[in-house]
Structures are given as structure tokens and as C-alpha cells.
N, C-alpha and C positions, 0 to 999 in steps of 0.2 A: 504494500499499499505505500502511496505517495505521502510526502511530508506534508503536515498541516500546521498552519499557525493556529495557536490556541491561547486562552488566558486561564490561568489556574487561580480559582477563588479559594482562599484558606483563611483561617482564623488568625487574628493578630492580638497582641495583648499591649494595652497601654497602662502605664503605671504612674499614678500621681501620689502626693502625700496622703490625700483623703481616702482613696479606696483604689483596689485593682479590680478592673472590670474587663470583661471580654466581648468583642464585637463579633457577632456570629458571622460565619461564612456563608456561601451560597445556599446550602441546604437548610439552614436554620436549625432549630432544635429538635425537629422530627424529620423522619424520612419523607422524601418527596417523590413522586413519580417523574421520570425523566424520560425524554424522547429516545428512540432507539439509536439515534445517530450520535448521541452524547458518548464520551470517552471517560473511563474511569482511570484514574492515574493516582497512585499513593493513597487510595481511599477517598479521593476527591473527584467529583463530577466536573469534567472539562467540556465545555461547548466550543466547537470550532468556529473560527470567524467566518463570515459570509464569504463565499468564493466571490472573487472579482469577475466582473462581466464587461464586455464593451462591444459596441457595434462599429464596424469598420466599412470603409469604401462607400459608405452612403453620402447623402448631401448635408447631413448634420450628424451630431453626436447621437441623435435619436432615431437614425435609421441605418440599416446596413447588415453585413454578415455578422453573426453572433460569434463571439470568441470568449472562451473562458480560461481563467488562469489556474494551472495546476502543476504541481512539481516545478515551480519557477518557470514554466513555459506558457505561452498562449496557444490555444488550440481551437478547433471548430467543433460544431455540433451537427451531426447528421439529421437530415430531414426526414427520417423514418418516423411516421406518426405525428410530426410536427404540426401544430395548429394553433388556433388563435389564442387558446387558452394557456398554451405555453409562451406564446408571444406576449400575452397579458402580464404574466410574471416578470418577463424581462423589463418590460416598459416600467412597471412599478419598481422594480429594483434600481433602476436607473433614474427615476423621477422624471419619466418622459411622457406623462400622461397615459391615455388609453391606446391599446394595440389597434392599428388600422388593418394590418394585413400580416401574414406569415408566410412569406413566399419560401419556397425550396429551390432545388435545382440550381443551387449557386447564383442566385440572380444577382448578387453584388460581387461576383468574381470568386474563384476558387482560392481557398487558403493553402498555405504551403506547410504548416506545422501540424502537430498530431491531430487526429479526430477524437477528441476526448470524451464526448457523450453521444449516446445513440438511444433511440426509443424512449425519449423524454416524454413524460406523461404527467401533466400538471391539471389540478383542478381550475386553477386560475385565480385562487385566493392566497397563494403561498407568497411569503415575503421574499424568497429568493429561489433561484432555479434548482439549487441544490437540495431543496426541501421537496421536489416533485419525486415522483417514482421514476427511477431510471437504471440503466445497466451500470456496471462497475466501470470506474475510470478506464478509459482506453479500449474497452470491450465493444467492438463493432464489426459490421461487415460492409462498410461503406468506403466511398472515395470521396475526393473533394468536389466532384461535380455534383454531389448530393448536399453540399454544405447549406445549412438552415439560415434564414434571415428573419428580420423583424423590421417593420414600419411602424412607429409610434406617432401619436397625434401631436406631439409637442415639438416641433423643430425649432419654435421660437422660444427661449428661456423667458419665464414670467414668474413674478413673485409679488407677494404683498408684504410690506415691511412696516414697522413701527406701530403694529397693531397688537390687541391683546392675544392674537393666535395666528397661525399661519392662513387663515381664511378671512382676514380683515386687516386693511392697512392701505398705505400709499402703494400705488401701482408701479412696479419697476419691471422694465424689460432689458434683456441683454442683447447688446449689437457690438460688434467688434471687439468681444471680450471685455466690454465694459458695461456695468449696470447704469441705467438712466431712467428718467421718469417720463410721465404722459401728460401732456397739457389737458386741462379740463374744458376746453372749447368744445361745446356740444356734447359733453360727456353725460351719459345718462344710463337708465336701468338696462338698455339693450347691450351697452358695452359691458355692464357689470355681469348679465347673464354668460356673456362669453368667457369672461375672466373666471367666474365661479365653476363653469362647466370644465375649462381647461385644467383647473387646479384641483378638481374633484372635490369641491367644497359645497355642494348642495345648491341651494337657490340664493339670488341676491335679495337682499333686504334694504339696500341703501347704496348710493353711488355718489358721495359727496365730492365736492371740487374744493377750491381755495385751501389746498395743503392741509385738509382735515386732520391728516395724521402726521403733520410736520413737513417742513420744506426739505427736498431733497438736496444733495450736495454735487451729485455728478450730471452729466448732460441731460438735456431734455430731448428725448430721441423722437417722440412722436407728437403730433398736433393734428387735429381735425380727423380723428379716427372715425370712420362710418361702419357701424355693424347693423345687422338686421336682428341680431339676438339668437339667431339659429347656427351660427358658426361653431366649430368645435375649438377653434384656437383664434387667439387675436390677430395672429399673422394672416388669417383668411378675410379679415375685414379690409375695406378699402382705406389706405393710409397715404399720406403724403410722403415725400421722400425723407428718408432718416436724417434727423438732426436739423431739418429746415423748420423753423418756428418763429413766433413773435411773442413768446410768453416768457414769464419769470417763474421761479420756484414757488412763489405765493399761489400759483394757479395749478399745482401738482393734483392729478386726479388721484382718487382712492375708491376703494370697494369694500363693502361689508357683506360677507356670505353668511349663510346659516352655519351654525358650529357643525363640523363634520363628526364630532363625537359628542352627542347629547348624553347626560348622566342623569341617573335617577336613584333614589333609595327606596327599597320595597320592603314590605312585611314589617316595617317598625312602627313605632307608637305615633310618629309624626313624620312630615316630608323631610325632616333633617336627621333621621335615623333609620338605619335599615340595610339590607343587602344592596351592595353597589351593582348596578346594571348600566351598561353603555350601549348606545344604538350604533350599529354598523351594519350596512347593507340592508338598511330599513327593517332590522330585526334586533329586539334587545337580548342581550347576553350578559353573563356575569364576568366577574374578574376573579383570577385564582389568587390565593392568600400567600402564595411564595414570596417571600420577602416583604409582604405588606406591612407597612408601619405607621406611625403617627404623621410622619411627613406626606405620605401618600393621601392619608385620610384628610389632612389639612387642605390638600389641593382641591379635594372632592367639596369640602365644606364651604371653602371660598366660591367654587364654581357655581353652588347652588345657593349662594348668599345666606349661608347657614352659620355664620360665626366662625368659631375655631373648632378644631376636632377634640373630643374628650377621650375617645377610645377607638381602636382599630381592630376590632375582632376578627378572627378567622373561624375556620372550621364550621361555616354555614351556621353562624351564630343566629342569624335571622331565617333560618330555613334554607332548604336547597333549592337552587333556581332549576329551570327545565329547559332553557334554550342553550345556544352555543356557549361556550367559554371563550371569550373575546381575547382577554389579556391576561399575561402571566408575567412575572418577575417585573412588575412595575416598579420603577426606581425614580421617585421624584425628590427634588431637593427641599420642596416644601414652599417655595416661592413662586412656582409657576401658577399661571392664571386658569389653566384648565388641564385636565387629565391628559389630553391630547398631546401636551407639550412635554410630558415626562418620557423618559426612557422606558422601553418595555420590549419583550420579545414581539416578532411580527404577529399581526392580528390572526387570531384563530390557530396560532402555533403554540399549543400547551401540552403539557404532560399531567394535567389535573383532572379531578373529577368534582362533582358538584358538592361533595362533602367538604371541599376546600374553598368554597365560595367566601369572598372577603365582604367585609361589612364596615360601616362606619357609624359612629355616634357623634354628632355635633353638638355644639351648645345651642341655647334657645335660638330659634330662627330670627336672623337679623331683619328687621323690618324696613330697612332702607338699603337702596342700592344705588350705583352709578353707571349709567348706560351710555353707549355711543362714544364713549371715551377712548384714549389710546391704550388703557390698561383698566383694571378693576378699581383703581384709585383716582379716576377722573371721569367726568360725564355728566349727563343730566341726572339731577336727583329725582329719584322715584321713591315712594313709600307704599308700603302694603296696609291696605284698609278693607275691612269687608271682603276679604279673600280676592282683592283686586289691586293691581299696581296702578299708581297715578302719580302725577308730577307735582312740583312745588312752584306757587308764583314767586316772581323775583321782587314783589313789592317789600322794600326793606331789607332785602337779602344781602348780607354782608359777611365779611371773613369770620365773625364770631359764630354765625350760623353754620358756615363751612367747616369750622374747626370741630364742631360737635359731631358732623357727619363723618370726618376724617377719623376722629377718636372712635366713634362707633363702630367703624368698619376695620379699625386696626391698621390704618393707613397713614400713620405719621400726622404730620401737622399741615394745616392748610396753606396754600401758597396763592390761591386765586378763587374768587367766589363770581364767576361770570354770570351776566344776565341775558336777556334777550335772546333765549333759546341758542345759546352758543354752541350746544351740542345737539342741535336739531330739535324739532318740535314733537312732543309726545302725541299719542294718539288715545290715551286713557283718560280717566277723569282727573281734574286738578283738585287734589285732595286737601292741600294746605295753602294758606295765604297769610301775609303779614306775620311771618315768622319772626320770633324775637328772642334770641338766645343770648345769654352772658358769655358763653364760649367755655363754661364749666361743667355744663350738663353732661350725663352719661349717654343720652340718647335724644334725638330730635324730638321725640314726643314728649319730653320733659319740658321743652321750650314753650313760651307763650305763643299762641297763634289763634287765628279765627276757628270757629267749630270746623269740624271735618266737612269737606265739600262746599263750604261758603266761600266764594271769591268773586271778585269783579274782574277776573283776568281771562286771557285767551292763551293758548299754547305758544304764541310768539314771545310770551313773558316767562317761559319755563326757566328755572333756576338751575345752575350748574356748579359744580366743585372740582378744584384740582388739588390733589393732596401730594405730599412729598413722595409717598409710596410706602409699601409695607415696612414696618418698623423691623428692625434687626434685634428687638427684644421682646420677649413675651412672658407671661406667667401662666403656668399650666397645674392642672389638678386641683385648682382652687374652686370655691363657690362661685366666682365670677372672674371676668377679665383682668381684675385689679387685685387679685390675690392668688398666690400659688407658688410653686417652684420657680425660679429664675431661670430662664434659659436664654442664650445669646446665639446668633447666626455667625459662623465663621466657616470659610472654605465651602460655602453651600451646605453645611450641616449644622443642625441645632445641637447645643451642648450646654452643660450646666456650669455653675459657678461655685466653687469650694467655700464653705462658711468660715474658714480661717480669716479672723479679723472683722467678719461680717457685722456691721452695725447699722443704726438707725440713719446715719448720715448717707451710707450706701443706698439703703432702702429709699430714702428720700429722693435721690437722682432717679432710681428706678420709676417712681410714682411719677415725678415730673415729666420723664420722657414718654410715659405712656398716657399722660393726661389724666391721671387717676387721684388727683387731689394730694393730701398730706399722707406721709407714712405712718401708720399705726404701730406696727411692729416689724422687726427684722429676724425672723426665725431661722434657725439652723437645724443641724441633725436630721435633714431630710424630712422636716415636718410634713411636707406635701408629698411624700414618697421619693423613692430613689430613681433618678434618671437611668436610662440605659445607653446614652450615647455618650461622646467624649465630654470630659471636664475641661472646659476652655480657659477658664480664669481662676486664679487664686490670689489671696492677699489683696484683694481690692481695697484700695483706701481713697475714699471720697470726703470732701469737705461739706458736702451737702449744698455747695453753692454752684456746682458746675451747671452749665446750661447747654443741653445736647443741640440746641437749633440756634446758633448765634448768626448764621449766615444762610441766606437762601436766594434763590432765583426765581422771580414771579413774572407771570404774563407770557411765558414762552410756551413752545408746543410741548415740552416736557420738563421734568425735574432738573435736567442739566443745560437749560436755555432760559434766558430771561433777565429781566431787570435785576441788578444786584441790591440787595437789601441786607442791612445788618440790624441786630438787636442791642438796644442800648437803653437802659433805665425802663426796660420792661416795654419799650415801644420800637416798632420796626420803622427803620428810615433808609433813604437811599444814599447812593455814593454819586458825587460830582465827577463829571467826565474829564475835568482839567488834568491833563498829563495821563489820563487813563490809556493803558497800552497792552500789548500781548503779554508782557511779564506779570502786570497785576492780575490779568484774566487767568494766567496759568496757575496762580496761587489759589484762585477761587475754585478752578476745577479740580486742584489737588485736595483742597479742604473739604469738598463736597464728595470726593470719591468719584469724579465724573470723567475720568480719563483725561485726555489732552485737550488744550485749548484749540478751538478753530477761528473765533474772531472775538474782537473786543469792541462792539460797536457803543458809539456814544449817542448824544442828541435824542435821548429818549426813544430809542430804537423800538423798545418793548413798551412804550407807554410811559406817561408821566406818573410818578409816585403822588401821594396826597400827604404824607405824614412829614416828618423831619428830614432835612439832608444831614446826615451825620457825619460824613467824610468827605475831605476834599484833598487835592494835591497828593493823592496816593502814590507812592514811589516804591515799588517792589523789585528786587533783583530778580525774582522768578523762581528762586529756590526755597522760599519760605514754606512753611506748612500751614500757615493761618494768616489771614488778612491781616490781622491786628498785630502781626509781627513786622509788618511793612511801616516805613516813614510815612507820616501824614500829618495834616493840620489838627490841632486838639479837637476833640468831639463837639460837633456842632458849629464849628468855625468854618465859614465858607463865603463866597461871593457869588453863589450860583442860584439858578432857579431850576425847576423840575423839568424843563426842557433840555437840561443838561445831564440827566440821569444816565448813569453807566450801565452798560449790559455785557453779558457774557454768553457765548455760545460754546459749549464743551462737546467732545466727540460722543459722550454718553455711555462710555463702557465703565458702568459703575463697579467700583471695587469692593471686595467684601469687607467686612468689619474687621478692623485690625486691633 
């Protein structure tokens, strides 16, 4: 048998002063069924990496003679029994849309290397060609004039970026090996239908323009695209010449399609607890509990608007399902917006039975959500009342109101409270009007407002919110979100804090960061249960006066772009653009964990501020870690107006907590 690349998953031990604990390996604490093609080595189950596949001699990377890589050599596939189901798997594996045809007889020329595969027999649902039924490697009765080929529907690369999942975002196309945007001139639902179809993303629900998901930075490749809505790919629509346009990136087109992987919890006491089921190929199926943990459960809770995860039981805790088992070995970091963004084995490829169905128990249903935003922490505000979602009128809507929404959703702090249906008009009732929060409430329902359903508004006045994003700190196993075991996110994994030296000053900072009021107690000795993940921090020493949010960017398309504001004397204020340059902006990007600086616009590029102008003549070398380390005039001394407010645009590669 030829050599195979593989990854061995074994147990590892991490030692701290506080305790010694074990992170389980691939199989977990109990035996698991594994597919027949897995390999056993030294008592460990090893899964081979997917075989590489390519299409050659075609008009694009998505059409041509199929070749597979084995034993460090590329070889062909014989056309005996080769059909559209086999081609479908190849197109999926290459990310090339749907299979259009499966020609044989060396349509794209004869190969010269080995004939590696023969009598391939796929169902069409496999994630890779090596998961299909086939003869042993190199066992065939063919010649190269029988080489199999594939033509997929996706000769033009297409993607949606900056959205909450792969099926929503700014439209980008690949041309001359460079990604670029599409201008929104005449852009509409017919275009969106084609984009959603080409990406396999269900049906379109929105086709916004005006850089709804942020401005692109690369070329504008297309303008005045004309689609009927029946095309299978955007390249089949009528377009002008590539790169010829009269647009700017403020006119970048976007698309929002239905989520390709809907999720529901069934057989539980409420919609926020039960057996996990996902919708795939128009059929609901379950998720295997192999490696299922709180991080995976947290993503499900987020996706359903059900708060945070309380438990992630397996072993069919809420009963056995009866449909397909769609997912196995799900591996979420806990920060994804939907389960479809987590790593997992190919859909439908499992070694499980329904006695291993995974479940989730979430905290009380969150009665507020943000929709049509770039992620679950930005968008139009909607509240649930009488089992119906509805919007909130923007009369009197401000940052205090937005702050409550962000805290309720666990989305950090509010950086913008847009009005005038900034995130599109709603279609359901307008439930709340004249909302008046102090900013300290735990939920929007605790704020003063008119009675439910009483308003003098229309949907052009729907309120929105933009938050900084999911906090990298949480309390778990407590009675509510403001009590429990402290956990921090580092290297995309949640871990605990050792209680050595832990006191009320440390607890005060946690409560402040989570928007949970004053600290009541600082408990140790695993009062809320022992964690099972890494212990990230020890000997924490806070004064209690630390401010986790002394700098922010507001009015931008995301957390990493906008008008610069600093917090001083409990009041947010702007920075004057006198001498503002890329070195100053670089420090802001570094302090916020937002990657590298792209630009440092002045002249209130992101709108005028309304509060104090705190800093002027800022002069950084570019190496500082904090804007307050740079030279500047004393706080509040300036000769500026808000037409000179400084801004920053960062690359947006948010760094993990350090």
C-alpha cells in the first residue's frame, strides 16, 4: 500500500501550580465507532488526510481531466462507470459549484502518468472522491484514452466576504488571480439569485448596495451586470468589460442568502434546549457527539439567539433522532456565528449511531437580536413579544440604549446606535418606541418605553446597534451571566483563571468588563465547578481601576475602522487630526488587536463626534502599545472642531487575547 499523509491525535498533559489535568484525544472518554478507512496506530485512531484532486487541460481550474495525487505522483482516473454523481463529488471537493457533465474518452487529452483509480462509484454526497466505492490504488484494466473528466458550473471564482457566514456579504469575483468587487449599479434580487445559486446558498433574501458589508480595497471588476435570475453562474450574465467602471468602493454590491445550514433544538423543554438537528439537502438530521463540547454548544446557542450554553450533553440525552446523521467531530472555537463555520468531517460521513446524538441546553431565551448586520453583534434591533419578532423605533434611540443591547447579547460595548433603518427596514410589528435606558440595565425589557406595540413610527425609523464584538471573557456555571467561573479566550480556546491571589479588585474588573455592575464576591476553590480546558492565567493582580475599553473606533463598517474615540473622565471623546498620520493609526490598530494599519483619514471621514475633543497633536513613533504612551497636548487642550476628527482603518485581523 502507498504512503499516506496522516495526523495522529493523542493525549497531552498540561501542568500548572493549581492542578494537573488531561485534555482528551480524538476518541474521548469512551469508545467510538470509526469508518472502515481509518487506520489504527499505537492504539490511536488515525484519519488520512483527503487525497489531493485537480482538473487539468481545461479552460479553468474547474474543468478538465481529473487527476489524483498518490504515492507522491499525479495520476488519472479511468472512465469505467464514471458518471455525474462521481463528477459532483469532484466539483464539491474543489469548491467549483455543481457538476455540469462527466465526459470520458480523454475529452481533455490523454494523461501520461499512472492510472490510479478505476470503477469509481459515488453517491454524490461524499466530501472527497476517496470516500466513494472504488478499486484499490493502481488496480485497473484501462488505457489513457479512457481518462475521465469533469466540467463544473463554476469557472468564475465567486465569494461573499465580511458577512456573518459564507452565504452573506460583499460580492467579490476573481479575475487575473486577484479578487475584486462588483459595483451596485442596477444590482438587485435577480443578481442575488444567481450568486446564491452559484454558491449553493439557498435563496436570496436581500441584495443591498452602498457597501453594506464594508468597502473593498481591491479592484472593482464589474459594473452594470445584467442577469435574468435563471443563470447558474454570474459569468453567464451579461457584463461590461472587466475593470471598466465609473464607481467607487462605497458602491460595492452585496448579497444575503438563506443560511445553508439551519439549526434547531428538538425534544427539549423549550426551543433553547434539546437534541441538535441541522437542515441539509432539505432534510433534518442529527449531530454525532464525538468531541462535542461547550464550545460547539455555545455556537448553537448564539445561532438560535438563546444566550450562552449551560450544558452540552451527548448520548442522545433528549432522545434518539430518526433521520440522517449529518455532522460528526464538530470542532468549534466557540466564537463562530453559526455551526456551518465550524470545522467538521464532511457532511454525512460519520461512524455514529443515534444513541450518540448531541444535545444543547442554553440559558434563558434571549429576547433581543440584531439582524442584517455584518455579524451577530451588529444590525437592526428586533425584540420577541407574543412569539413574534418586531423592530424598535429610533425615537430617542442612543448609545445608552445600544449599550444595554450589547451587554444583553454578550457583544462587548456599544460603538454606534444608528437610526433611520441603517440596517434595512423590518417587516414585522414595531414593538417598542421611545426607549429610554440608563445603560446599566441587564436587558432592554428593563428600560422605560411606551407600551408594547404603541408607536407613531414606520419601518424607515427602525433602530440599529453596532457592538465591539463578542467579549473574550465570560462567567459560566452560575445562576446568570453575571456570576460563575471566570473563563478567558486565548488561542481560540476558552480556559480558566487560577485563584492564587484572586480578590475583590480582580472581580471588580471582570464585572466592569462584562457590564455587570459592582463585584459582590470573589470566590475561589472552584466554587462554580472545575473547568476542563486549559488554565490560562495565574497570579492576576488588578487595582480595580483598570478600564478594559479606553479606546474605540466608531461609525465604521466594523470594529476595526472608524472615528477614533478615547475614554477620559467617564466620557468618550474624539481626537483631532492635527499631525495625525500612519504611525499614530498603527498604534490604535495594535492596541485594539486589529492587525495592521491601512489608512489614517482625517477631516471627520467617519462623521463628526458630539462630545469632547480629548486629544490634539498626537505624535507616535508607531512602536507604542497604547495611544496614551504617545506624545500629545494635555487632555482637553486643542484648537480644533469636530470637522477635524481623526479616523483609522485597520486590516481587521483581530488578534487573540494576550
